[in-house]
C-alpha positions in Angstrom: -24.1 -22.8 -12.5 -23.7 -20.4 -9.6 -20.8 -22.4 -8.2 -19.0 -22.2 -11.6 -19.5 -18.5 -11.8 -18.1 -18.1 -8.2 -15.1 -20.3 -9.2 -14.5 -18.4 -12.4 -14.4 -15.1 -10.4 -11.9 -16.7 -8.0 -14.1 -16.7 -4.8 -14.9 -19.7 -2.7 -18.6 -20.4 -3.1 -18.9 -22.8 -0.2 -19.9 -20.3 2.5 -22.8 -18.8 0.7 -20.5 -17.0 -1.8 -18.7 -15.0 0.9 -15.0 -14.4 0.3 -12.2 -12.2 1.6 -9.9 -10.2 -0.6 -6.4 -10.9 0.6 -5.2 -7.5 -0.4 -7.5 -5.3 1.5 -9.3 -7.8 3.8 -12.5 -6.6 2.3 -15.6 -8.9 2.4 -17.3 -9.5 -0.9 -20.4 -11.6 -1.8 -21.0 -12.8 -5.3 -24.5 -13.7 -6.5 -24.5 -15.5 -9.8 -27.5 -15.7 -12.2 -30.0 -13.5 -10.2 -33.6 -14.5 -10.9 -34.3 -11.6 -13.3 -31.7 -13.0 -15.8 -32.4 -16.0 -17.9 -30.0 -18.9 -18.8 -26.5 -18.1 -20.1 -27.3 -14.6 -21.6 -28.7 -11.4 -20.2 -31.4 -11.0 -22.8 -34.1 -10.1 -20.3 -32.1 -7.0 -19.4 -32.0 -5.7 -22.9 -28.5 -6.9 -23.6 -27.7 -8.8 -26.8 -26.8 -12.0 -24.9 -23.1 -11.8 -25.9 -22.0 -12.0 -22.3 -22.3 -14.8 -19.8 -24.8 -14.2 -17.0 -23.9 -11.2 -14.8 -22.6 -11.5 -11.3 -23.2 -9.2 -8.4 -20.0 -8.4 -6.5 -20.4 -6.7 -3.1 -17.8 -3.9 -2.6 -17.9 -2.1 0.7 -21.5 -3.2 1.1 -22.6 -2.0 -2.3 -23.6 -4.1 -5.3 -21.5 -3.9 -8.5 -23.0 -5.6 -11.6 -20.1 -7.4 -13.4 -19.5 -9.8 -16.3 -16.2 -11.6 -17.0 -15.5 -13.3 -20.2 -12.5 -14.4 -22.4 -9.0 -15.4 -21.4 -5.6 -13.8 -21.3 -4.3 -10.6 -19.8 -7.0 -8.8 -17.7 -8.7 -5.7 -19.1 -11.4 -3.8 -17.2 -13.9 -1.9 -19.4 -15.7 1.2 -18.0 -18.5 2.5 -20.1 -19.6 6.0 -20.9 -22.5 8.1 -19.6 -26.1 7.3 -20.8 -25.2 3.7 -21.6 -24.1 0.6 -19.9 -21.5 -2.2 -20.4 -23.4 -3.3 -23.5 -21.7 -0.4 -25.3 -18.7 -2.7 -25.7 -20.8 -5.6 -27.3 -19.3 -5.0 -30.8 -15.7 -5.4 -29.5 -16.2 -8.1 -26.9 -15.9 -11.1 -29.2 -12.6 -9.9 -30.6 -11.1 -8.7 -27.3 -12.1 -11.9 -25.5 -9.9 -13.9 -27.8 -6.7 -12.5 -26.1 -8.0 -10.8 -23.0 -10.0 -11.7 -19.9 -12.6 -8.9 -19.9 -14.2 -7.5 -16.9 -17.2 -5.5 -18.0 -18.6 -3.3 -15.3 -22.0 -1.6 -15.1 -20.8 1.5 -13.3 -22.4 2.6 -10.0 -26.0 3.6 -10.6 -26.2 1.6 -13.9 -27.9 -1.8 -14.3 -27.9 -3.7 -11.0 -25.0 -1.6 -9.6 -25.8 0.5 -6.5 -25.2 4.2 -6.9 -22.0 5.8 -5.6 -21.5 9.2 -4.1 -21.7 12.4 -6.2 -17.9 12.7 -6.9 -15.9 11.0 -9.6 -13.6 9.8 -6.8 -16.6 8.0 -5.2 -16.8 5.9 -8.4 -13.1 5.3 -8.5 -13.2 4.1 -4.9 -15.9 1.6 -5.8 -14.1 0.4 -8.9 -10.8 -0.2 -6.9 -12.7 -2.3 -4.5 -13.7 -4.5 -7.4 -10.0 -5.1 -8.2 -9.5 -6.6 -4.7 -12.8 -8.5 -4.7 -12.0 -10.2 -8.0 -8.3 -10.6 -7.2 -7.3 -8.8 -10.4 -3.5 -8.9 -10.8 -1.3 -5.8 -11.0 -0.9 -6.6 -14.7 -4.5 -5.6 -15.3 -5.2 -2.8 -17.8 -8.1 -0.4 -17.6 -10.0 1.2 -20.5 -12.4 4.0 -19.7 -14.7 5.5 -22.4 -16.3 8.9 -21.9 -17.6 9.1 -18.4 -15.7 5.8 -17.7 -12.6 7.7 -18.8 -13.2 10.4 -16.2 -13.5 7.6 -13.6 -10.4 5.8 -14.9 -8.3 9.0 -14.6 -9.5 9.4 -10.9 -8.7 5.7 -10.4 -5.2 6.2 -11.8 -4.6 9.3 -9.7 -5.8 7.6 -6.5 -4.8 4.0 -7.1 -2.4 3.8 -10.0 -0.3 1.2 -8.2 -3.2 -1.4 -8.4 -3.1 -1.9 -12.2 -0.7 -1.6 -15.1 -1.9 0.4 -18.1 -4.6 3.0 -18.6 -6.5 3.6 -21.9 -8.7 6.7 -22.0 -11.1 7.0 -25.0 -13.2 10.1 -25.7 -13.0 11.7 -22.3 -12.5 15.4 -21.7 -10.2 16.6 -19.0 -13.0 18.8 -17.7 -16.5 19.9 -18.7 -16.6 23.1 -20.6 -18.1 26.0 -18.6 
């Protein structure tokens, strides 16, 4: 149910889903099971249904489309360009056995609102998610491709907010 999704994300659902991040005093609003998704899966969005229903997290007034699944040490997964969080579908079942996964549709993907034009704009939006979901300092971040670029900017700007960074298949710069 929506209340269970709110509870699983650590936000009080009593006041219409509104919550405050203690760390940054930022308001967030979670909307579980939006009407265009069916049941427990996300099959109607083209996903394989491996994930529980997505949740919309408001970060600085903008929507971020997020799924959390599994249990254990937190791991945030940032997908590559020209894909979405479903790029991780093959590894989710294995990782979720030992990790609580936060799969993010990056700004401009899925139901996530676009960010500004710079990689740092994406990093700023993602760090707001850490506060909104109350992710602990022991959280790890994996960025693949474009998500790797974002995770490097996230580390440069906010490296004190999480523990370890894993960058997969990301160039340091685009070739000219």
